N, C-alpha and C positions, 0 to 999 in steps of 0.2 A: 712506634707502631707494634712492636713485639709485645711491649707491656700492655698496651690497650687490648690486644687479643687475649692475653693471659688474664687480665682483669675481667674481661667479658665472659670468658669461659668459667672463671671462678664464681662470678656473680650468678650465672645461670645455674651452675652446680648447687650454689647456696639455696636458690629458690626451689630447686628440685628437692633438696634435703628437707627444707622447712615445710614445703607442702605435703611431702610423702609422710613425714613424721606426724603432722597434724591429722592426716587422714587415719593413720594407725591409732593415734590417740582417740579419735572419734569412734573407731571400731571397737577397741578394747573397752573404752568407758561405756559404750552402749551395749556391749555383750551381755552384762549382767541385767540390764533393763529388759532386753529381749528374752533372756532366760526367765525372768519373773512373768513375762507376758505369755509364755507357753501354757496352754490349757492343761497339759499333762503335769507340768511343774506346779501350776496353781492348785490343782487337785491335791497334790502331795502336801504343800505347805498349809493350805487351808484345813486339810484333814488334821494336821498337827494341832492347829489352832482350835478346832472344834472339839478334838479329843481332850485337850487340856481344859476346855470350858466345861464339858460334861463331867470330867473327873473331879475338878476342884470347885466348879461354880464360879470361877473368876476368868477374866479375860487377860491374856498375855500375848501381845503381838510379837514378842521375840520368838515365840515358837515357830513362827513362819520362816525363821532363818535356820532352824535346826538342821535341815537337810539341804541347805544351799551348798553349791560347790565350795571347796576349800582352796582351789587354785584357779588362776585365769585359764590355764590349759583345759581344766575340767569343764569350764563354762562353755568353751567353743570347741571342745574336743570331740563332739559327735557331729560330723559333717552332714548328717541327714536332718539336722535341725535348723531352724531359722537363725539361731544365734551362731551356729557353726558356719553357715553360708554367708552370713553378714560379715563375719571376720575374714573368711577366706576370700570373698570377692573384693573386699577392701584392701587387705593387707598384702596379698600376693602381688598385685601390680605395684603397690606402693614400695615394697621392699626392693624391687627391681629399679625403680626410679631413684630410691634412696641410695642404692649402690653406685649407680651412674653418677648421681649428683655428688656423692661423697668423694669419688675420685676426682671429678672435675673441680670440686671446691678446694682440693689440695694439690692442684697441678703446680709443679715446680721441682726444684732439685737439680743436682749437677753430677749425679753418678747413679749407677745401677741400684746400689743399695738404698739410696735416698728415694728413688722412684719405687722400689719394692716396698719400703716402709710406708710411703704415702698411699700406695695401692691397698695394702693390708688395712691401714688405718681407715681408709675410706669405705672398704667393703665389709669389714669384720662384723659390725652391728647388724647390718642388713642381712648378711649371710646367716648369722645366728637366728635372727627373727624368722627367716624363711625356713630354716631347719625345724624350728619349734612349730611353725604352722603346718609343715608337711608330715609331722609325726603326731597326729591328733591322738590324745591319750584315751579316748573313749571308743571311737570307731576305727582307729588305726589297727593294722594287722588283723582285720576282721573282728575286732573286739576281743582278741585273744588274750589281752593283758587285764581282763576284768578281774580274774582271781587275785592278781597282784595288787590291784587298786583296792580290793575289798579286804586284803590282809589274810586271805585263805591259805591253807597249806597246799603246796603244789610240789610235784616231783622236782628234784634238782635238775634233771635234764630239761624239763619244761621251763624251769626258771632261767637256766642259761640261754635257752633258745629265745625266750621273751625279752631278757635283759639286753641281748644284742640289739634289739630295736628300740627298747625304752631308753637305753643309754644315749642314743642319738638325740632324743628329745632334751636330755639334760646337757649334753654337749652344746646344742644350739642355744639353750638358755645361758650357759656360761659364756659363749661367744658373743652374746648380746650385752651381758653385764660386765664382763671382765674389762673391756676397753674403757668403761666409765671410770673404773677405779685405777686400773694399771696404766692407762695411756692418757686419757683426756684430763683427769685430775692432776697428775704430775706435770703435764704440759701447761696447764693453766697456772699452777703454782710457780713454775719456773718463769713464765711470762710475767707474772705479777712481781716476782723478786727482781727480774731484769729491769722492770719499769721503775721500781723504787731504788734500785741501785744505779739509776741514771744510765743504764745500758739500754738506750732507746732502740726499739725494733725498727725505727725509721732511719733510713739513710740521711746523711746531711743534705739539706736542700729539698727534701721531699715534702710535699704539701700534706700537712696532718693538723687540722684545726683543733683548737683546744676542746671544743665540745665533743668532737668525734673521739678524741684521745680519752676523755673522762668516761664517755659512755662505753668505749672499748674496755677500759679498765673495770668498770662495773660488771660487764658481761663476763670478763675473765674471773672476777671474784665469784660470780654466781655459778660459773661452770665448776669451780673448785668446790663450792657449797654443794652442788648436786652430787658430786662424788662422795663428799662426807655424808650427805643424806642417805645414800645407799648403804654406806657402812653403818650408819646409826639405825637404819630401818630393819635391815636383815635380822638382827638378834631378836626381834619381836617374834620370829618364828619359833623360838624356844621357849616363849611364855605362854601362859594359859589365860583363858577368859573367866572372870568370876561368874558371869552369866553363861552357863554351859551352852545355851541355845545360840549364843553368838560366836562360839569358838570357830566354826567353819568360816564364817564371814570375816573374822579377824584375820585368819591366815590369808583369806582372799585379798583383803585390803593391804596386807603387808606386801604381797607379791605385786599388787597393782601399784602401790606407792614406789616400790623399787623400780618398776618399769617406767613410771612417770618421771622420776628423777633422771633416769637415763635418756628418756625421750626429750625432756626439757633441756638437758645438757646439749643434745644435738641441735636443738633449735637455737639455743644461745650461740653455739659454735657457728651455726650458719649465718646468723645476723652479724656476727663479728666480722665477717668477710667484708660487709659494706662499710665498715668503720676503720679498715686498715689504712696505713699510710698510702698516699697517692690516689686514693679513691675520691671521686667527685671532681669538681664541685657538683652538687646535686641541685636539680631544679625543685621548685615548690611541690610539684606533683610527685617527684621521687621521695622528698622528705615525708610527705603525707603517707605514702605507701609504706615506707620503712617504719614510720611511727605506728601505723595500724598493725604491722607484723609484730613490733615490739609490744604493743598493748596486749595483743592476743596471747603472746608468749608469757608475759607477766601475769595475765589473768589465770591461765592454766597453772602457772607455777604457784600462785597463791591459793587457788580454789582446789586443785586436784593433788598438789604435792604437799604444801605446808599445812593446809587445813586438815587433811587426813593424817599427816604425820603427828600433828598435835592431838588429834582424836586417838591415835594409837597410844600416845603418851598417857592419856587420861581415860583409857578404855574401861578400866575396872571401876572407875568412880562415875562413869556416865550412866544416866538413867535411861537405858536403851528401851525400856517398855514405852515410854512417852515418845522417844524419837521414832520408833517403829510404827507407832500408832499414826503419827503425822504423815508417815511415808505411804501408808496404805489406805487410810480413810480419805474419802473425798470430802472436800470442804465447801461444797455447794450450799447455797442458803437453805434449800429444802431439806437436804440430808442433815445438815447441822441442827435445824429445828426439830426434825423427827427424832434424832438420837436424844436430844434433850428432853422432848416430851415423852418418849417411851422409856428413857432410862436404859436403853440397850445399845449395843454396838452396831447392829444391823449390818454386819459385814457380808451378808449374802444377798443384799438387796440394794438397789439404787433407784431413786425416784426423783423426777423433775416435773416441772410444768410442761405441758404440751407446747412445743415449739421453742423452748428455752433450754437447750442442752447445757450440761455442766462440764466446763473445761477441765475440772479436777477429777472427773470420772476416771476410774482405774483403766478402763479399756482405751481411753484416748489420751490420758495424761502423758504416758510414756511412749506413745506411738512415734515411730521414726519418720512418718510422713507428715508434711505440713497440712495445716487446716484439717486435722483428723476429726476434731470436735464438730466441725461444720457438716461433715459428710457421714460420720460414724457415731456421733454422740447420741445418746438416748433422747428421743423426742425431737431430734433435728429435722426430721422430715414432716413433722406434724404441724398443722396450723395452731396458733396460740388460742386454743379453745379452752373452755372451763373444765379441764380434766388433768389429773396426775397420771403421768406415764411411769410405769413401774416395770423394771426388768431385773432378772437375776444377775448378780454380779458374776462376771465370766470366770467362775471358779469350778466349773464342771468339766469333766474330761472330754466329752464329746464336742470337739471343736466344730463339727458340722451341724450341730443342733440349731435348727431355726424355729422349732416349735417347743412349747413347754414340756410336753411329754417326751420329747426326745432327749432331754437332758438326763443326767444320771439319777437313778432312784436313791442313791446315797446322799445326793445334794438337796433334792426337793424338800425333804422334811425341814431342813435348816432354813431354806428359803421361806416356806410357808409359816414357819415359826416366827420369823421376822415380820412377814406380812401380817400375821394376825396381830402382832404387837402394834403395828402401824394403824390397823383398822380400829383397834381398841381405843386408841387415843384420838381418833377422828370421830366425834360424836354424830356428825351428820353424813357419814359415809353411807352411800346408797346403793350404787350399782358397780359391780366389779365385772369387767368384760374380758373375755379370753379370745382374742382375735387369732385366726389361723390363715395361712396364705400370705399374700403380699398386699392385697388391696386394703384391707382394714388395719394393717400395720404401716400404712403409708410407705410401702416398699422397703421397710426395714427388715433385714434378713436375720432376725434373732428373736428369741422368746420375749414377748411383751404382754403386759396387761395394762388396762386403763381403768381408772377409778374416777367416778363422778360423785359430787358431794352436793347435798341439798343447799347448804349455805356456804358456797364455794369461797367467797371473798372473806368471810369471817373465819373459815377454817385456815385459809392461807395466812391470814394475819396472825392467827394463834400459833401457826408453825413458825413463822418468822415475821415479825412486824416490818422489817426492812424490805420484804419482798412485795412487788407490785403484782397483784392477782391478774390473771388473764380475764379478758371481758368478752371475748367472741363466744357466741352460743355454740352448742353442739349442732352438727348438721349431718344431713344424710342425702345421698344422690338420688336422682329421679328414677334410676334403674335399680334401686335397692328396695327391699321389702323386709318386713319383720313378721315372724311367725311365733305364736305362743306355743312352745313345746314343753311346757311344765309337765303335763301328764306323760309325755313320752320319756322324759328324763327320770321322773320319779318311778316309772314302770320298770326301768332298768335296775338290776340289783346293785350296780355300781353307783347309781344316782339316788336310790331310795332313801339314803341316809339324810338327804336334805328335807325329807318330810318329818324327820324326828328331831333335828337340831339345826341351828343356823350355820351358815357357811363359816363364820368366824370360828365357831367351836370345832367344826370339821377340820379346819386347817391345822389345829393343834394336835391332831391324831393322824399320824402318817399312814396308818393302815386303812383309814377311810378316805383320806384326801388323794392318795396316789391313784387308786382306781377311778375316782371321779375325774382327775386330770386326764387319765387315759381315755375315758369315755368322751370327754369334750374334744380331745385331739383326734379321735377316730370316728367321730359322729358321722361325717360325710365321706368316710374313706370308701373309695371305689366309685363315688359319684363324680361324673365328668363335669368339668367347668363348662361355661357357655361356649368358649372358644372350641374346646375339644368336641363338644356335641355338634357344633356347626360344621366342623371338618368331617366328622364321621358321617354326616347326613349327605355329604356331597359325593359325587361319583369318584371313586377312587382312581378311575382311569382318566379323569378330566385333567387336561393339561394344566389348566389354571391351578387346580388343587395341588397338582404335583409340585408346583413352583413355590407353594407357601412354606415357609420355614418351619422346621419341626423343633419343638422345645422339649420333647421327651416327657419325663414324668412331671416336670414343673408346669408344662403347658396344661396338663390335665388336673392339676392340683385344685381342689375345691377352695373357693373363697367364701369365708363365713366368719362370724363372731358369735360367741355364746355370751349372753348377758344375764347375769344373776342379779335380778333387781330386788334389793332388800337383803343385804348381807347379814342383818341381825334378825330376820324374819324366817319362820319355818311353817309351811313350805314357802319359799320365795317364788316370785314370778320369773320364769326362765324364758328368754326370747332368743330366737335364732335370727340374726341379721345376716342377710346374704343378697346376692343379685337375684332379681325376679326370674331370670333365665336359668339359675343354677339348678341342676339336677338334684333331686332329694333321694333319701334312702328308699329301698323297696318297701312298699306297704304305706308310705306317706303319701297322702293326696294334698295337693296344694289347696284344693277347693274346700277340704274338710278342716284345715288348720286355720285357727282364728288369726287374722292378720292384725298386727299392731304396728304403731309407728315406733321404730327403735329409739328414736331421740326422746319421744314422750315417755316411753317405758323407763328410760334411764333417769329422767327428771321427775 
């Protein structure tokens, strides 16, 4: 009875350790993915990319890694960021479970000293990891260690004051790594030696099947290999990268691999509990569960430990430009074809057929939520009409931008340069539409454009013969209307350029295109939406009106779309597509504007 209770407690502890370590692995592995998703960080590394291209005339995707974090701690060291909160929310509770499980997993002993050693062994790694987490290197101490991290000269008094806090971070890292080498690896080696010296760890008569014995031995060897892996990986911190752009990321990977070897050793240790003498016999369901845990542990060991360790060995002979290119570029069929036809990278633009989102799009590929492509992929909310949906790659700093003119002016010239290249290779490109609000973007809350083609099926086949073209025609609602506003746009100083040159040419000149984008984006600024106008006409003291929900600025946002019909013509026909009840700017009369069918105008 006593042994059964002990085995149960150890098994529960082993499951707690395995599960908590797996969660920590997920958090640290994805922290760099979240870091790359940050709009602020994207602006930084894409700026490096564009600067290199403008300076040399060539593309080098490794420049995106030039300013990446050089340590794991720096990646999640700012608790005010999504990557910092992701790690903090996942790792903090996991370390507590890890400590409880580590002690339970090692229950046993017959003296105070053995109990003390078991407790320290069970808690040490979890304690060190928690100390690392609670001393964030960026936002910790009010960000007061910024000068130290940047290598600036600071007064000795300030240095001593800051080092008192910074040292805690390194103590925690040492408390996590030291047991891997100084405790767990020697214990694993001793157990292996005892096994081969016929000094069985099983008492006489204790049930220990041959299969369990061999698997336990395998895990013991792997536990020792993990310790050796830490010793073999750490010296890479003293080496340099031949590609200087990849130096920071190399150091980041070294620290990551060291941590992964330590984590996997803990997972192997936990699984060994289920294979000790006297455990079992297990049912079929139990064996399946243990098998799944073993499979996942070996997968992480191979993919995240050995694979990256081998890459570190061959770091300076790896063609990182090609590797980084595949990491950042989407491989959707439309984008692959457009890059081939234009001969350009098109790193600031993403295009899909309406209603057919691309699962390799940068914004959704690395998202941590499931089914991101279904709800957030470009074109996912559109019907499969005969149109291309084009959006800026999310590399602009303004994360709240929902309209094209709200993105950064430093980004838009690169976007329109890519878009002009796309239009140049599409011979039948006809109408480029600039939707604003939610209605004409099909509730997508991001900058979008739509492009229609005279010979849609032929153009799609020319882009990529393996793509099936959309067949549904363009459509418009019964409550929508189109106005020919060509004269009004050309009369504005910002739009007059369209009378002298086609839109494709204007796109290649930032000084001309940015004012035009601002004109399109603010054309109906201050004009109330039909819903807002309806509310304002009601008695403000009416009880029914007071119960209606308020949507603030979004409720009064005008819903419209500017269609430039004839991207190669000048002047083009410019159509305002909007709701029939939409309020127009002062001085505009609905009766004096020529009405057109927006769909007919596009085709």
